[in-house]
C-alpha positions as CSV (number, residue, x, y, z in Angstrom):
1,X,-30.7,3.1,24.4
2,X,-34.0,1.5,23.5
3,X,-35.1,2.0,19.9
4,X,-38.6,3.6,19.3
5,X,-40.0,0.4,17.7
6,X,-38.8,-1.8,20.6
7,X,-40.2,0.6,23.1
8,X,-43.6,0.6,21.3
9,X,-43.7,-3.2,21.3
10,X,-42.9,-3.3,25.0
11,X,-45.6,-0.8,25.8
12,X,-48.1,-2.6,23.7
13,X,-47.4,-5.9,25.5
14,X,-47.6,-4.2,28.9
15,X,-51.0,-2.7,27.9
16,X,-52.3,-6.1,26.8
17,X,-51.2,-7.7,30.1
18,X,-52.7,-4.9,32.2
19,X,-56.0,-5.1,30.2
20,X,-56.1,-8.9,30.7
21,X,-55.5,-8.6,34.4
22,X,-58.2,-5.8,34.7
23,X,-60.7,-8.0,32.8
24,X,-60.0,-11.0,35.0
25,X,-60.3,-8.8,38.2
26,X,-63.7,-7.7,37.0
27,X,-65.0,-11.2,36.2
28,X,-68.1,-11.8,38.4
29,X,-67.0,-15.4,39.0
30,X,-63.9,-14.1,40.7
31,X,-65.3,-11.0,42.4
32,X,-68.6,-12.5,43.7
33,X,-69.2,-12.8,47.4
34,X,-71.5,-15.8,46.9
35,X,-68.9,-18.5,47.4
36,X,-69.7,-22.1,48.2
37,X,-67.2,-24.8,49.3
38,X,-68.5,-28.0,47.8
39,X,-66.7,-30.2,50.3
40,X,-68.5,-28.6,53.3
41,X,-72.1,-29.4,52.2
42,X,-74.4,-27.4,50.1
43,X,-77.9,-26.6,51.5
44,X,-80.5,-25.3,49.1
45,X,-80.1,-21.6,48.1
46,X,-83.1,-19.3,47.6
47,X,-82.8,-16.0,45.8
48,X,-84.7,-13.2,44.2
49,X,-84.1,-11.0,41.1
50,X,-85.8,-7.6,40.8
51,X,-83.6,-5.5,38.6
52,X,-84.1,-5.3,34.8
53,X,-80.8,-6.9,34.1
54,X,-79.9,-8.3,37.5
55,X,-77.6,-11.3,37.7
56,X,-76.4,-13.4,40.6
57,X,-73.1,-15.4,40.4
58,X,-72.2,-18.3,42.7
59,X,-68.6,-19.5,42.8
60,X,-68.3,-23.2,43.5
61,X,-64.9,-24.2,44.9
62,X,-63.4,-27.6,45.8
63,X,-64.6,-30.1,43.2
64,X,-62.1,-32.9,43.0
65,X,-61.2,-35.2,40.1
66,X,-63.5,-38.2,40.2
67,X,-66.5,-36.2,41.5
68,X,-69.8,-35.4,39.7
69,X,-71.4,-32.0,40.4
70,X,-75.1,-31.8,39.8
71,X,-76.9,-28.4,39.9
72,X,-80.7,-28.1,39.9
73,X,-82.3,-24.7,39.4
74,X,-86.0,-24.0,39.8
75,X,-87.2,-20.5,38.6
76,X,-90.5,-18.7,38.4
77,X,-91.6,-15.1,38.0
78,X,-94.6,-12.9,38.7
79,X,-94.9,-12.2,35.0
80,X,-93.3,-13.3,31.7
81,X,-89.5,-12.7,31.7
82,X,-86.4,-14.0,30.0
83,X,-83.9,-15.7,32.2
84,X,-80.4,-17.0,31.7
85,X,-78.8,-19.9,33.6
86,X,-75.2,-20.7,32.9
87,X,-72.6,-23.1,34.4
88,X,-69.0,-22.1,33.8
89,X,-65.7,-23.8,34.6
90,X,-62.2,-22.4,35.3
91,X,-60.3,-23.6,32.2
92,X,-57.1,-22.1,33.5
93,X,-56.3,-20.0,36.6
94,X,-58.8,-17.1,36.8
95,X,-60.3,-17.7,33.3
96,X,-63.8,-19.1,33.0
97,X,-65.7,-20.6,30.1
98,X,-69.2,-21.7,29.6
99,X,-69.8,-25.5,29.8
100,X,-73.6,-25.6,30.0
101,X,-76.6,-23.3,30.1
102,X,-79.9,-22.3,28.8
103,X,-82.1,-19.2,28.1
104,X,-85.7,-19.5,29.2
105,X,-88.9,-17.6,29.1
106,X,-90.3,-17.9,32.7
107,X,-93.7,-17.0,34.1
108,X,-95.7,-18.1,37.1
109,X,-95.3,-21.8,36.5
110,X,-91.9,-23.1,37.9
111,X,-89.3,-24.3,35.4
112,X,-86.5,-26.7,36.3
113,X,-83.1,-27.0,34.8
114,X,-80.4,-29.5,35.7
115,X,-76.7,-29.5,34.8
116,X,-74.2,-32.2,35.6
117,X,-70.4,-32.2,35.3
118,X,-67.8,-35.0,36.0
119,X,-64.3,-33.5,36.7
120,X,-61.1,-35.1,35.5
121,X,-57.5,-34.3,36.4
122,X,-57.0,-30.7,35.2
123,X,-53.2,-30.8,35.4
124,X,-53.1,-27.8,37.7
125,X,-54.8,-27.3,41.1
126,X,-58.5,-27.6,41.6
127,X,-60.6,-25.6,39.2
128,X,-63.6,-23.6,40.4
129,X,-67.0,-23.7,38.8
130,X,-69.4,-20.8,38.6
131,X,-73.2,-20.6,38.3
132,X,-75.0,-17.6,36.9
133,X,-78.7,-16.8,37.3
134,X,-79.9,-13.7,35.6
135,X,-83.0,-12.0,34.1
136,X,-83.4,-9.6,31.2
137,X,-86.8,-8.0,31.4
138,X,-88.5,-5.2,29.7
139,X,-89.3,-1.8,31.4
140,X,-92.1,-3.2,33.5
141,X,-91.2,-4.3,37.0
142,X,-90.5,-8.1,37.3
143,X,-89.7,-10.3,40.3
144,X,-88.1,-13.6,39.6
145,X,-87.5,-16.3,42.3
146,X,-85.1,-19.1,42.1
147,X,-84.1,-22.1,44.2
148,X,-80.7,-23.9,43.7
149,X,-79.9,-27.4,44.8
150,X,-76.3,-28.6,44.6
151,X,-75.0,-32.1,45.1
152,X,-71.6,-33.8,44.8
153,X,-71.3,-37.5,44.0
154,X,-68.3,-39.8,44.1
155,X,-67.6,-41.3,40.6
156,X,-64.0,-42.0,41.1
157,X,-62.0,-44.6,39.0
158,X,-60.1,-47.6,40.4
159,X,-57.6,-46.4,43.0
160,X,-59.6,-43.3,43.8
161,X,-59.9,-40.0,42.0
162,X,-59.7,-39.9,38.3
163,X,-57.5,-42.2,36.2
164,X,-55.3,-39.9,34.0
165,X,-55.7,-39.6,30.3
166,X,-52.0,-39.9,29.6
167,X,-50.2,-43.3,29.7
168,X,-47.2,-41.8,31.5
169,X,-49.5,-41.0,34.5
170,X,-51.4,-44.3,34.3
171,X,-52.9,-45.8,37.5
172,X,-51.0,-48.9,38.5
173,X,-53.4,-51.8,39.2
174,X,-50.7,-54.3,40.1
175,X,-49.7,-57.7,38.8
176,X,-52.1,-60.3,37.2
177,X,-51.4,-64.0,37.8
178,X,-53.3,-67.2,37.1
179,X,-54.9,-67.2,40.5
180,X,-55.1,-63.5,40.9
181,X,-57.4,-61.7,38.5
182,X,-58.2,-58.0,39.1
183,X,-61.5,-56.2,38.6
184,X,-61.4,-52.5,38.1
185,X,-64.2,-49.9,37.5
186,X,-64.4,-46.3,36.5
187,X,-66.4,-43.6,34.8
188,X,-66.3,-41.6,31.5
189,X,-68.3,-38.4,30.9
190,X,-70.3,-37.4,27.9
191,X,-69.1,-34.5,25.7
192,X,-71.1,-31.8,27.6
193,X,-71.2,-33.6,30.9
194,X,-67.5,-33.4,31.9
195,X,-63.9,-33.6,30.7
196,X,-63.2,-37.2,31.6
197,X,-63.1,-39.1,28.3
198,X,-60.0,-41.3,28.6
199,X,-58.6,-43.5,31.4
200,X,-55.2,-45.2,31.4
201,X,-54.1,-48.0,33.6
202,X,-50.8,-49.9,33.8
203,X,-50.5,-53.6,34.8
204,X,-48.0,-56.4,34.7
205,X,-49.0,-60.0,33.7
206,X,-47.1,-63.1,34.6
207,X,-47.4,-65.1,31.4
208,X,-46.2,-68.4,29.9
209,X,-45.9,-69.3,26.3
210,X,-49.4,-69.7,24.8
211,X,-51.3,-67.9,27.6
212,X,-54.0,-65.3,27.0
213,X,-54.4,-62.0,28.7
214,X,-58.2,-61.6,28.9
215,X,-60.1,-58.3,29.5
216,X,-63.9,-58.7,29.9
217,X,-65.7,-55.3,30.1
218,X,-69.2,-54.4,30.9
219,X,-70.6,-50.8,30.6
220,X,-73.7,-49.0,32.0
221,X,-75.8,-47.9,30.2
222,X,-75.4,-50.6,27.6
223,X,-76.0,-48.0,24.8
224,X,-72.6,-46.3,25.6
225,X,-69.9,-46.8,23.0
226,X,-66.6,-47.4,24.8
227,X,-63.3,-48.5,23.3
228,X,-61.0,-50.8,25.3
229,X,-57.3,-51.2,24.2
230,X,-54.3,-53.1,25.3
231,X,-51.0,-51.4,24.5
232,X,-47.4,-52.1,25.0
233,X,-44.9,-49.8,26.7
234,X,-44.2,-48.0,23.4
235,X,-48.0,-47.1,23.2
236,X,-48.3,-49.6,20.3
237,X,-51.8,-51.0,20.1
238,X,-51.9,-54.8,20.6
239,X,-55.6,-55.4,20.8
240,X,-58.7,-53.2,20.8
241,X,-62.5,-53.6,20.7
242,X,-65.6,-51.6,21.2
243,X,-68.6,-52.4,23.4
244,X,-71.7,-53.8,21.8
245,X,-74.9,-54.1,23.8
246,X,-72.8,-53.1,26.9
247,X,-70.2,-55.8,26.5
248,X,-66.7,-56.3,25.0
249,X,-63.9,-58.9,25.4
250,X,-60.3,-58.7,24.5
251,X,-58.1,-61.8,24.2
252,X,-54.4,-61.3,23.7
253,X,-52.4,-64.6,23.1
254,X,-48.7,-64.3,24.2
255,X,-45.7,-66.2,22.9
256,X,-43.2,-65.4,25.5
257,X,-42.6,-66.5,29.1
258,X,-42.1,-63.9,31.8
259,X,-43.7,-60.9,33.5
260,X,-44.9,-58.4,30.8
261,X,-46.1,-54.9,31.4
262,X,-49.1,-53.5,29.5
263,X,-51.2,-50.3,29.3
264,X,-55.0,-50.6,29.4
265,X,-57.0,-47.8,27.9
266,X,-60.7,-47.0,28.2
267,X,-62.1,-44.2,25.9
268,X,-65.4,-42.9,24.6
269,X,-64.0,-40.9,21.7
270,X,-63.9,-37.5,23.4
271,X,-67.3,-38.0,25.0
272,X,-69.1,-38.9,21.8
273,X,-69.7,-42.4,23.0
274,X,-71.8,-41.1,25.9
275,X,-71.4,-41.2,29.7
276,X,-70.5,-44.6,30.9
277,X,-69.6,-46.6,34.0
278,X,-67.3,-49.5,33.1
279,X,-66.3,-52.6,35.0
280,X,-63.4,-54.7,33.7
281,X,-62.1,-58.1,34.9
282,X,-58.6,-58.7,33.8
283,X,-57.3,-62.3,34.0
284,X,-54.9,-64.8,32.5
285,X,-56.1,-67.9,30.8
286,X,-53.7,-70.8,30.7
287,X,-52.3,-72.1,27.4
288,X,-54.4,-75.3,27.4
289,X,-57.5,-73.6,28.5
290,X,-57.0,-70.8,26.0
291,X,-56.7,-73.3,23.1
292,X,-59.9,-75.1,24.2
293,X,-61.8,-71.8,24.4
294,X,-60.5,-70.7,21.0
295,X,-61.8,-74.0,19.4
296,X,-65.2,-74.0,21.1
297,X,-66.0,-70.2,21.4
298,X,-64.8,-68.3,18.3
299,X,-65.3,-64.6,18.4
300,X,-66.3,-62.4,15.4
301,X,-65.6,-59.1,17.1
302,X,-61.9,-59.1,17.4
303,X,-59.1,-59.2,14.9
304,X,-56.4,-61.8,15.2
305,X,-53.6,-60.5,17.3
306,X,-50.0,-59.9,16.2
307,X,-46.8,-59.7,18.1
308,X,-45.6,-56.1,18.1
309,X,-42.4,-57.0,16.3
310,X,-44.4,-58.9,13.7
311,X,-46.8,-56.0,13.2
312,X,-44.0,-53.5,12.8
313,X,-42.3,-55.9,10.2
314,X,-45.5,-56.1,8.2
315,X,-45.9,-52.3,8.2
316,X,-42.2,-51.8,7.2
317,X,-42.5,-54.6,4.5
318,X,-45.6,-52.9,3.1
319,X,-44.0,-49.5,2.8
320,X,-40.9,-51.1,1.2
321,X,-43.0,-53.0,-1.3
322,X,-44.9,-49.9,-2.3
323,X,-41.6,-48.0,-2.8
324,X,-40.1,-50.9,-4.9
325,X,-43.2,-51.0,-7.1
326,X,-43.0,-47.2,-7.6
327,X,-39.4,-47.4,-8.7
328,X,-40.0,-50.4,-11.0
329,X,-42.9,-48.6,-12.7
330,X,-40.7,-45.5,-13.3
331,X,-37.9,-47.7,-14.8
332,X,-40.3,-49.4,-17.2
333,X,-41.7,-46.1,-18.3
334,X,-38.2,-44.8,-19.1
335,X,-37.4,-48.0,-21.1
336,X,-40.6,-47.8,-23.3
337,X,-39.7,-47.0,-27.0
338,X,-40.6,-43.5,-27.9
339,X,-42.6,-43.2,-31.2
340,X,-42.8,-39.9,-33.0
341,X,-45.5,-39.3,-35.6
342,X,-44.3,-37.9,-39.0
343,X,-46.3,-36.1,-41.7
344,X,-46.9,-37.5,-45.2
345,X,-44.4,-35.0,-46.7
346,X,-41.7,-36.1,-44.3
347,X,-42.3,-39.7,-45.3
348,X,-42.1,-38.9,-49.1
349,X,-38.9,-37.1,-48.6
């Protein structure tokens, strides 16, 4: 027999689930009949709003990872009226959240608004986007007209689509040898212009003792701040640098002979570094050539590299030293002579 408290909890959970399902079923981005398949072409859309609180929703289906959606909306009205234009994205199945938008006061002169979004790999299906155009007028009759232009542009990373933001799903760019450098390119979005802020690649390099793995990166625009990093298979950072004036170079000397795998990471700090298109040339500089370059072209942007084992030993040694000093300090305090102050009467006695 179910206890009253258990039954109440089950009923509450059921009501919450039903309410959530009802709310989703009423979401205009789901129920709207104005649906557009972005992969089938998007001719201009004209519309009119006449109701006091009238809103039109357009569901935009089919955007793929590695594509940029651009929406331009032109609005005008026969008198002064407030208008809302919102772009929403499906953050999880059947749940939409605002990603861009504005509130405007519109009159007879046309006003244009443009929104842009670069889609990354969502981890589940293909998310939909949703455009809302609405007016909120006073009691007097108002007629608002709008024109919507939608375009989709390919901004895919090397290999097509979007390079994942997780190393375990990194795009394999193949093996680098002396006579076979590889050039890759990709895109990163700004904070409010998409959800593509990190790209991971994996490569293997055929290295000899004393060789250098070199990554030369150029970004556009040159004001973008992009971090480039070389990591080992344990996701341990071996080398990193940030772009300055649109350029950054990584040089990783290597002390072993053989084929070595590496991760290569491009990131703009969650979009804060700004939207950027990057191009990177990955090559191997032979030992003798690397030595000559180091002597004639010193760099002041990079820290001297360390082997992963050496770096871990330094970190472990530092922690051990701090612990030893703490123990030594405690022992010395315990061995200090303890002095007790006495009064004059105690001394006379």
